[in-house]
Phi, psi and omega in degrees: 000311194298327181303337183259356182277155173054031174261142179295328185223162181286152175291155189253025185276351178217131181231143179285145175241326184207142177245130166250104194245128174236135178231145180223096180277149172246101190287342180263335175270352185052048175231166173210146174243160182195163171221154180220133167245122187251118174286113184249142174254116180269113186255356181210151178297129183198152165248015178243142161238127183238127181216179182268136170205140176214143178053032176238149170256128185264132177274097187305329180290344181272355188272129175203159178236116184243109180295144185303324192257021184206154183266005177290142171246129180265125177244137185292143177283333180220142175233111180249132178250120180253098192297318188290335177258358177057039177237160174236119187258119174258121184250116181260151185296330185222163179300141180275143182290144181293158178101192190277143173208175179242125175258123181243138182222138165252148190207165172216155183207178181251135171278104195279179178241031183259002181063031176212155186076217168262113188228172181255146175228143185259139180222167178246134179225122187048045178079358185252135175281136181222161176259137166249166178248127185227153172248143169217103187256343182275134009271323195216055185230011173294327179299344176273000179242322182202148177296136185192168171272095195263063176230145187297337181277349180271072181285145180207174170265160185229127177242110189250137173229140184236135170251114190225161170305137190296335178284349188266155171273130178238118181244152176217189182299318190249168179290157178285132176260329181207143179224117181248115183270135178223087183060238186280352178247154170222151180254122178247123178250147187235149172312151177289144183276163166290170183298130183202168180273159187299321182296354177255004174290144184214144175213138177222135186221117182181191172264128183213153163259168174204159170241150185219163174200179183229143167287165184299337177259025163090006178282131179271129178241128178230144169251114179263148177203178177304152179301131179100350183247016190301318178307327179292350178264000182296320178298314180293326176299314178300318177296319181297312184299314181293323182290313180307316184291324180295314185288331177302318181282321186288324178272347180063028177221133182290157174303132193281345186252166183279344179209162177220114175255138174236134189222137183268127185244128181297316179255093183196148183250115181067234180211160185223125187276033178318139181305113170085342183220092183268128179257143182224151165284156188298330180291342185264354183236326188262139177229121177259117185306327186268330191238001179258147180270168179306317181299324178296316181301317180294322179295324175301308181302309187288327179291315174304315179297324174299306181296322180287332173303322179298338181300335174256305185270083182143306186273312180283314176245116190245143172302147186282333176203166187299338176304335185251027181306323183299336170305314178289306197276319178298320183289315185292322177300312185297309190288338178288342175277330174300313181285326176300316180299322176298315183282327185224063185304331183292348174282344179054045195291337179294335175292330176285345173303337181296330174300321181293316179301313179303311179302321173300307179302316187296316176290321187277003175274355177269148176298333181266031175276190178216158176294162178299320172266111186239136179292129178247122182250353178205148179308327184291346184268349187294314185310322183289344180266004170280066190232191184292342180285301180299319179275309195268315175293321176304310180297323179292319180289329176297315180295318178299324181284320179294318177302322180285316184279330188101140189294323187287311174305318182300312183293318181297315183295323174303314184296320179290322173304318180289317178298318184294322190253004183307141179061020178220203181236157185217158175249169179306315183297331179294321177294320184292323179298318186288325178291320178293318180297325189275328191252344187068005183261152178288064187306310182305305184301315181298306190282336176302331178290338181265332188251336181268343172243153178275166172090185184198165181273156161249131183259115180267131178236138169215164174263131179214119179050058174060022175230153174266134181246125178249129175226130183255144169212153179296132178268139168233138173292348179280345185095346177291158174252147179246181185247016176295151177219139185232163171263110189252120173290099183269133168233149175203155177233145174248108173076336179196165185267003181303314184238126178245132176261141176228146174198162173262123174275108189250350183237182183290322186222131177218149176241150177227143179303135176218048188293311182293332182284325181266007177299160183301328183282354184253039188297333182254001180299137182259161173232130178236126177268164179056057190300131184055025168059030179279353181268157175255077174198164178259163181230132176239120181263150174286176191299321182293316182293324179300316182293323177297316180293324175298320176298320180290329179288312180301324184266007170065041175271347188252154177291167180295321181293328178284324175301315180302311190294319181295321177298315187288318179296321183289326177294317178297319182288329180289317177301330183272008183056034178256355182212127184293151181302325182301318181291325177296314185297320180298313179299313187296330183290337177296345185260022188297326182259022182295137178230353182284139181305303192298327184280309178303322184295319176290326175301319182292319180291324175293321176305310181299319182294315186290321178300316178300316183287326177295322180306322182276326188269316183216076186302331183294340183266000187303317181297321178291317181297314178305318181296318178300313182293325176297314174301324182296331182268348188303317190297307181292325175298319179292324181293317189278320181066185182274335189247142185295144175268152178304123175072018183287163186280160174305320183286330176294315181302318181291321182297319183309306185302317185290321184290315179296325176298316181295317182297320176296318177300327184275000176081025179294113188308304184305318181294315185295320176297310178300317182297319184294316182297317183286327182290323173301318180296320182290327176298326181278333184212105182297346182254016184296139177291348180290344179219073174287163194304325185297338175249005185293323183299319178303315177295319184292322181293321177299319185290321176292338173289339185262356182280136170228170179297335177270348178224085189258015183306311182300317181295318178293324172299314177298320178300325180293316177301314180305313180294332185274331188275147170250018178265118182305317182305316181293318181302316184288325174301321182292309178305324182290331186274325185306313186284002179287349183298134183283353183269109188301325178298321176291318178307320183296321181291326174298314182292322176298318179300318184296340177258010182269162183303343181287347183246127178292146188314310192287346186262350185301330187297330181293337180282353188264357184278066200273159179299163178300328178289348187258358189298315180297319179295324181292326178293315180294315177301319180300307179303310183298334182253011188301309182301324181287319176299317183294318180290327191267337191248146173299154176311322188284337179278331188296320178296330184290324178297314179304307182300312184299320185271331184272312186305330186287350182287164185217038173224146180297328181299320182295327177301310180305311182302316180294316182296320175301314181298314186277350182306322181260008181232046182295128172230128183305319188288352177241000184307308185294314180300318177302311181300316180297317181297316181290330177291328178292323176296319181296315178306311183298319180299320180291319183293319176304316183294318182294326177291321181294332178276351190283128183277150172067014188289323181296322177292322183293321183291318179302311184301315182295319184293330184243016180293134176267132184260000000 
């Protein structure tokens, strides 16, 4: 027994080839029974069979192994379930014969409420609450539904049969081949699947409506949702049809299954790319023409495009082990932008890809980050790497590589990679080999520096003796320097975009000739590195070059993506105490006439961060800092106004809501008053044109700014709207707004509400984005409710609680306090997140110290706050 314990992977002396799985869920008792017959190939001498099982009870008398070439039936002398390793060890009295045989097992389990394994989700039908049964097996939870080799490389075919109440819809990965009704129950059999990994097996049972259409090559596509919501599935259906055609051409391989179902599940987190039966939380699949915002529409498009990319990249070609998760997630993230851009070019979605890059850079600037390719030693560690490194840094380095190799060469090499590894597994090096073959470039050497070590460089640039000097060093948000070194694809433009220079920075320091740039006639010529932000690195300019860029921003000489990059890098350098806050604020002032969505959106999120840190560092400057930011947003706010213009862009619709929300958070009186007026009209008529979905969050946040423990009318009105709506997007809009209240007593009520049965598990996290005044209350509440949170929430949700509550602090004392609390509450599933959150608190505390030491900051802030334009 001991030899099989505490191992990251199963022994390989017996491998599955085919599963014949039968499940019978009892939706009212929340239990299920099942049996599985697995065709197993015994490839080495053994008297053990070891597979995964967790939270199942096994009927020992039902377990047997029958070799294909013999009439003998082997029954195990011992059946051991090792819960902590999630394995089942079958110990036979004699060595099993080599070759194929059938392993039969009977089992029972619980339909849990943790959104993993085989679980229950609650929905309403004709005013009555009902359970549906749903699976969520990625990363390692198929073992909670049936005993199996629950590893991505153990691919097999699946023949599934379900016994369910006859009035319900029962879906699986493949089309139904037979349905036999027998009184109150029916038996539904499905076509056998192609070879696939266990984490992609799916079953959903409940009452649903659907909309359907067909692709030009005859694949039936359906969007399923709760009864009465079918119209809300039409937009996702349109996106799916467009995306399938696009990917068929891009990957040069048709969609491999006869049908594609996409289904909205009320209790679900994000979305899951199960082969042929993709599950989504409602906000990622349903779009209501009247009550969804432009941002909701965009999210549906990008999430559908992401999940359908997995049908090729992940399902057809699967990572060999979780260390290569980024191959699935980074790639699907990147290609979802390609698809969305093709379907909706007017959204300029590639400019918004910068949000992905920035999120990757923020996490990867921590000493507690991890490499893209990360070692996994236990199933409990897998959940935590579904993070901004695997998804966002992964997507960003793919974009950087595509930009370096060229789009056409990149596409052809990908198509050959998919053909070569279809219906099997691949590692990161297999992708590099295909790209190297197609391009003739040293892809492996270049990319190993980005995937095998964590972090990224900051490239410093200065003019010296008519030369440009480039120097790389590892960037940390703490301001420390690391010793990492990368092969960096550098691009830069001088004074115009007509000529772009590219080279690979392979050493710590390199110089390039810059005679014409440094000549006397060129005193204002700018230089911009990382053109259009396609590289995954930061840039630090010397003072003179920074001033020239500021001038170029004011004079509108730079593209939106480059304006974004200069701002974001300066913010990161400021947080790392490598740039004074005065310099960052002076740069931000250059964006006063900014109108591009992606740039203003980042300007706003930096505004929030600066306001928070200033409240800790220099509370006496808060009035002036708020005034400066209100002035900064005034130009764009006046241009956009409160009401949508005829024929305005999707991006302007999204921007209006973000700007008005920011002005409300900054306490801008006119915004608060107008928001209250419109909210009152909305309370009287939910369809009033005065409060369309794009500005509702702004109004809700404004209402919460005025709520106090002695005047809770606005809070109570929002709770009423929450309880009346059945649209998940509207509920989340309200949940995100409630904790912004500056009154700690009200924040505590919001936190209590977020853990109540009225809020679905996956949505509770939205109630944790508390105001700076609410941080202490949230920390006390978190400690008091820790045991309840651990007991009630799935493993993947708990790290989000830790991060949301701990990260916003900014004192060294708080680090000690948090460490003391967790010293006796260690959990493997939050270990990495806790370390990252504490590191963020230390970074904030150091930033506070450096701001407090900054000379003349008060004068600079006052001058900026009252500057006349």
